[in-house]
Residue, then its C-alpha position, 0 to 999 in steps of 0.5 A: m500499500s502507497r504512502c505519502l509521508i508529509h511533515k506535520s506543518e505541511v499538513q497544518s498551512f495546507i489545511e489553514r490555506c484551504m479554510t482561509a481561501v472560503g472565508t475562515k478566520p486565520h485564527h480559527a483556520h489555525s484551530l482547526a488545522e491543529v486538531l486535524v493534525e493531532g488527530d493524525h499524528r495520534g494515528h486517528y485518521s478518521h478525525g485529521l486530513n481526512r476530514m478537511d473537505m467537511y469542514v470547507k463544504d460547512i463553510e463555503s454552504g454558509i452552513c457554518a458561521k466564519d465571524g464572532e467568537p463563542v459567547i457565555e450565557k450562564e456560568s457558576a463558580a464552577t459551570a457554565l453553558v457556551d453558545g458556540q454562536n454556529l463556529l467551527g467545533p474546535v473554536v467552541g472546543n477551545f474556549c469551553m475547555k480554557l474555561a473548564l480549566k480556569k474554574a477548576k483553578e479557581a474552584g476544583i472543578g469546571w463543567v462546561v457545556a455548549r450548544g451551537s457548535n460543530h464538529y470538533g475532531i478527536a475528543g482527546y484534543y480538548s481532554m488532553q489540554a488539562l494535562k498540561e496543567n496536571m488536570i484531569g480533562m474530560s470532553f464529550t460530543n453528540t454527533s449525526p445519527l450515525v448509530v443503530p441502538t440495541r433491538g433497533k432498526a433505524c439510526t437515532l445515536g451519534t458514534n458520541p465520544i468519550s475522552v477522559a486524560a489523566p496525569a502520571n508522573d515523568g509526563d505520562s498520562f491516561v488517554l482514553d479517546m474512543a467513540t461509543s460505537a463499534v468504530a468512527l464512521g471516518k474509519i468506515e470511510l477510509h475503507h471504502r475510499r481505499g477499496d477495502e472491506i470492513p470487519i464483521g462487527w463495525g456496522l450493518d446494511a439497510q436490512g440491518k445485518m452485518t455487513p464487510d462492505p463499506s458502501k452499504v454502510l455509507s448508504g442506509g446502512g449504520l454503525v453498532p454500539i460499541g460491543g456489537s449485538e445483544a448477546t455480546g454487550g452492544y446495550k453497553g454501548y448504547g447506554l454510554g451513547m445516551m448518556v454523552e447525549v445527556f451531558c450534551g444535547i440534553l443539559a446544553g439545550a442543544e439538538y439531540s438523537n435523531r434531531v440532530r442533522t443528517w451526517k454531511v448534509t447542510d440543509k440546517v445547522a448542526n446544533l451539536g451539544q458538547c461538555f467539557v471537564a477539568i478536575n483539579p486531583e489538588n482539591f482531593a486525596p494527596g498523590f495522584t499522579d503516583r498512583m495513576s503511575d502505578l494504576m498504569s504499571i500493574q497493567r503494563s507490567m503484566d505478563p501478556a496472553d501473547p508474548e509479542v503483544p504486551v498489554l497496554a493502557a490508554g493512550d500508548p498506541e497513540r504515543a507510538n504511532m507519535k514516536k513512529c511518525d517522529e522517527m520518520g519525519g513526517i506522518p504517513y497519508h493514503l496517496n488517495v487521501v492526498n489527492h482527494m484534499n489536493e483536488c479540494g484545494t485546487r477546487i478553491g483555489v488554493t496553488q500551494l498543495l500537499p507534497v505527493d512525490r514522498i512515497i513510501s511503502n507500508 
């Protein structure tokens, strides 16, 4: 499989050029590009450069606002309700997480919810901001209905991701960043774009049957919750998806469930609900990072079932991917994705495109 090696700074500047070409404020474009590049750097290719054309379309169509900044509508010492003003999701997310951290420094906890937001990239980007302050961070968002609930036939929930980041000693950390569906839709899209089949257990066709064909999932089918069928615990993933709706759509007064617009259909504003939490461990028992390090050490140091496959803690696979990228001198992108995004850039008048001559076999 041919991949193209591109430096992080090149991807960052390309995304910024594309977004400003359709009228995005430079600092908003910068915020978006940072989230997308971080997603790719961490190995979450479904939420990085692969998503850029969607953000371009949202700004181009006028369904996502280009001007303004988020507004605090209501707040207390530890909480806030924010109106995202229909701005790009990363603009709203950065505003809210910064506010949550400020409140956590003063009150021990900051719980901020937003309505009027849009797709914000990887949830972990926001929870990890707390690590810089030696705090616990959490981030949640609802999404367009893409998941079929247990015993159901239609999509009524989003992939509704959950992220929790907790600091340990010496820069180590626990970073959980996951969808409440078996996989993110972007992974289905990437397989479809590459012409690959998907594993059974990722998605359903229009008749509600498991399928290895990504095109059937994307055309009338849907994703399954974590756990898959009811017999294998799919109702637990379904419950987690509902929990995210409580924190996001319901608490923030945003759209929720099948009231959120159809994925990639720009017939109305998304009005997504999002939740950002910061917790200061100093307000609780002493020695938090020591215990976190011990907790992860217990898991990592155990004898694995397969000696070639060690037991990991959440965040370890991403750290390994980042290390690999850094050693290679860039992020390896599938050539089809690079070509597709260059076509998008050309269409909107961007002349400095992504390089396509650094092909590596992978």
